[in-house]
C-alpha positions in Angstrom: 0.0 0.0 0.0 1.4 3.4 -1.0 1.0 6.4 1.2 0.7 10.1 0.2 3.2 12.4 1.8 3.2 16.2 2.1 6.4 18.1 2.3 6.8 19.7 5.7 9.9 21.7 5.0 13.7 21.9 4.9 15.9 21.4 7.9 19.6 21.8 8.6 20.0 18.2 9.6 18.0 15.0 10.1 18.2 15.4 13.8 16.5 18.9 13.5 13.7 17.3 11.4 13.1 14.5 13.8 13.1 16.8 16.8 10.5 19.0 15.0 8.3 16.0 14.4 8.5 14.9 18.0 7.5 18.4 19.2 4.5 18.3 16.9 3.5 14.8 18.0 4.2 13.2 14.7 5.2 9.6 14.9 8.7 9.0 13.4 7.2 6.1 11.4 5.2 8.7 9.5 8.3 10.6 8.2 10.2 10.5 5.0 13.5 12.3 5.1 15.4 13.1 2.0 19.1 14.1 2.2 20.0 17.2 0.2 23.7 17.0 0.7 25.3 20.2 2.1 21.9 21.9 2.0 20.4 19.7 4.8 17.3 17.5 4.5 13.8 17.8 3.2 11.1 16.3 5.5 7.8 14.9 4.3 5.0 13.7 6.5 2.5 11.0 5.8 -0.7 12.9 5.0 -2.9 10.7 7.2 -0.7 11.6 10.2 -1.4 15.3 9.9 -5.0 15.3 10.9 -7.1 18.4 10.5 -4.9 21.0 12.2 -1.5 22.3 11.2 0.9 23.9 13.6 3.1 26.9 12.9 6.6 26.1 14.1 9.6 27.6 12.2 12.0 27.1 15.1 14.7 24.6 15.8 16.4 24.5 12.5 13.3 24.5 10.2 13.7 26.7 7.2 10.5 26.3 5.1 7.3 24.3 4.8 3.5 24.2 4.8 3.1 24.5 8.6 4.2 28.1 8.5 
C-alpha cells in the first residue's frame, strides 16, 4: 500500500527534522527524510498523520514548509 506524503519543509539536519516531528506529536514512522547533501534535508510527513490541524513552528532549524 502506498501512502501520500506532504512536504513539511527543509531542515539543517536529520536530527532537527526528527526533533521538530517529535515536538509536533508526529510519529517517526510517518516521516520521509530526503538528504539534500550540504543543503540539509527535506522532511515529508504521511498525509494521514497530519490530521485536521496544522501547527506553525519555524523554530529549531526548520527553514521552510507548509506548517508556516
